[in-house]
C-alpha positions, 0 to 999 in steps of 0.5 A: 500500500505504501508503494502504491501511495508513493506512485500515486503521489508522483501523479499529483502535478498531473491530477487535472489531466488524469481526471480529463483522461478518465472522463474521456475514457468513460465517454469513449466507452459510452459512445461505443455502447451508444453506437452498438445500441443505435445500430441494433435498434436501426437494424432490428426496427428496419426489419419491420419495414416502417417508414423512413421517418421512424428510422431517422433518430436511429440513423442520426444516432449511428452517425453521431456515436460513430464520429463521437467514438472516433474523436473521443478515442483519439482525444483520450489516447492523446491525453492519457499517453501525453500524461503517461509519457510526461510522467515517465520522463519525470520519473527518469529525471527523478530517479537520476537525481536520486542515484547521482548523489549515491554514485559511486559510493552507494552504488558499489553494491549493485551490478551495473546491469541491475542499475540499468534495468531499474533505470530503464526496464522498471520505469518502462514497466510502470507505464502499465500502472498509469495507463492500464491500472489507474484510469480504466477502473475509474472509468469502469465505475462510471460506466457501471453506474451509468449503464446500470441506471440506464438499463434499469429504466426499462426494468430494475432487474435488468439494471441489477443484472448488468451492474452485477455482471460488470462488478463481478467482471471488473471486481471479482475477476480482477481480484482473482487475476491479482491473486494469480499474479501476486507471486508470479508477477514479482518472480517475473520482474526479478528474473527479468532483472537478473537476466538483463544484468547477466547479459550486460555482464557477458557483453562487457566481458566478451573479450575475456570470455572468448579468450578463455573459450567460455562462450558455450558455458556462458551461453548455457548460463544465459539460456538457463536464466532465460528459461527461468524468466520464460517460465515465469512469463508463461505462468503470467500468460496462462493466468491471463488466459484463464481470466480472459476465458472466465470473463467471456463466460461471465459476459455470456452468462450476463447476456443470457440472464438479460435476454431471459428477463427481456423475453419475459418483458416482451411476453407480457407486453412491457417491451417491444420485441425488437428491443431485445437486440438493443438490450443484447448489444448494450450488454455486450458493449458495456463489458468493454469498460471492464475487460482490461481490468483483470489483466491490469490487476494481474500486472499490478503486482509486477508494477509494484515490484518494479516501483519497489526496486526503484524506491529501494535505491532512491531511499538510500541515504547519500554517502555524503551529507550536503550542507543545507546552505553551502558556502562558496569556496574562497578564491585565493591566489595559492589554493591549498588542500589540508588533511588533518587527523583524517579517520574513516570507516567503511559501513559495516567494517570495524577496522578503519580504512584510514586512521589519523592521516595528515597531508598538505598539498598546494600548487607545485608540490608533489606527494606520493602515497604508496603501500600494498593493496588494501592499505587505504590509498584509493580510499584517500582519493575517494575522500578527497573527491568527497565520495564519502564523508569522513568520520573524524578529523577534517579536510580543508580547502583554502582554509575551510572545512569540506563540509561547508561546501557543495561536493560539486564545487569541491570536485572542480578543484581536482583533475583525475587520472585513474588506473582505468579512465572511463571513455564514453562511446563518443568522439575524441572531442566529446571525451575531452570536453567533459573536463571543460565544455567551453574549451576552444579548438586551440585549447584542445589541440594544446592539451593533446600535444602536451599529453604526447598525442599529436602524432596519434591525432594526425593519424586518426581518420577524422581527427577530433571527430573520430569515434573512440569506440565502446569504452574507448576500445579502439584505443590502446591502454597507453592512448587511453591513459594519455587522453585522460591526462589531456582531459585532466590538463584541460580541466585547469584544476589546481590539484591533480589526483593520479590514482595508479595511472600507469597500471596495466602499462609496461615498464618503459611506457610507465616511465614515459607516461610518468615523465609526461605527467610530471612535466605537464603538471609541474605547476599544479599540486599532485597527489600520486597514488601508486604501489610502483616506486618508479620516479619517486625522486621527483616527488617532494614527499612520500607517505607510506601507508599500512593498514590505513596508517602512515608509518613512514613519510619523507622524501625518497632519499631520506626514506631509503637512508632509514632502511625501513618499509619503503626501502624494502619495497624499493629494493624489491622493485629494483630487482624486478626491474633489473630482471626486466632490463637494466635500462629500466632502472631509475 
């Protein structure tokens, strides 16, 4: 019930149009009933060969109701679908506005295919709720009351039978359909979501699946998910067929009773004989209002499950609490980032990911944070970008605490080059303009040149308008990294976050890329997250993390002289580089 009320609340801005849609729908059904009724009256009366004057009213009625039904149906579809599409558009915007603050922290527990299914499939499923579940029952109530009264003018028993049949079809069979779909509808939505998530995962990992000859195994796995989904869908279709059959039986039974009573009325002279045809057509046409209701009721549970899946994500609190009245970050000549006694726990984990960490960064200063996997390096980047709120301590930018500012404004101070930079399925130009949409052609070419991609760009068939492929698949790993470097440079951010930027590159390209990075960002503050100790002599300070704590800090030469953890890591990597080739030693 709570989910239903929340869905109805979303309709509030469109309440007037929904009412118009309901009235138009009921008017369309009434016009259809009038068309069949007057047609039956015209044909039955014409068989008695009266004068043309006696048929004039029926002739005009057929024309009127025929035209009115077409016009009203058009207007009803225009209004109802316009409201529905506007509502779905609003739902998509609403859902995006809800999940954007949750990314990436709160969405880490969800598969990308599952989130995609909720954002697209589940919202599209709700189209049935607003078009088939909400408006038709309201118009059916109007038709039931109206036709029960109208037929009752002939004889109260006829009105009672017709209203009872319509109520049994629209109410009783709808409850039966809802009961049938109670479990199956939920199962179908869940299985469909799981199938779509698996398909997305397989498509994203297709290269590795082919490389390891897992195509047939993955095909079998997808087919098993498809079989389960199809079985749930078959149950829904079977239930729908049963209910439709019962609706046909109920319609015929109601017609038989109406004709039986009508025959008695004809026998005692209370009703003209040809009126039986009119009663029959009016009865059959009246069921047009209730025929869609059982199917809508059967789909209702699936609609509510789709809504529940949307609300499940949207109701999660953001990982970051934005200030109610955010301040503007003070503009200073020399921006400064300060981290003091920073402590952070991931939800549900007893041990801190970072513990009492201190760090300062300003333009021109280069800081490297090193340590084994799980030491807390990437957590530091996420806190600096304010993907999470820290527990204790503070992060200050230009002298004021992060929590005074909107996260969007904070992130404008940082350019990011990550281990796996995301490239959109777009052109080179579009991928660069993400950093600064107002950048002109000259600035784009300069960023490309400084990132060492000039020759690469000249070789492209369409230059900046060349499509990079899905996730940049047409580019090599080094080209993707350098394009991310150009994007970071283009941002004009005073601080650059390098999160394992050379991961996946061979040692020679790693050295070349790091040289490019330090040359390019020598006037900006650089926070370098790495477990590879190459080029450490170029940074001003090295922080060694272990289990979230800074256990050593200082410059490269000082840390080597102390013979601690850093020195051991550096010597171990030097041996690896020596085995790879003495020319790689730094």
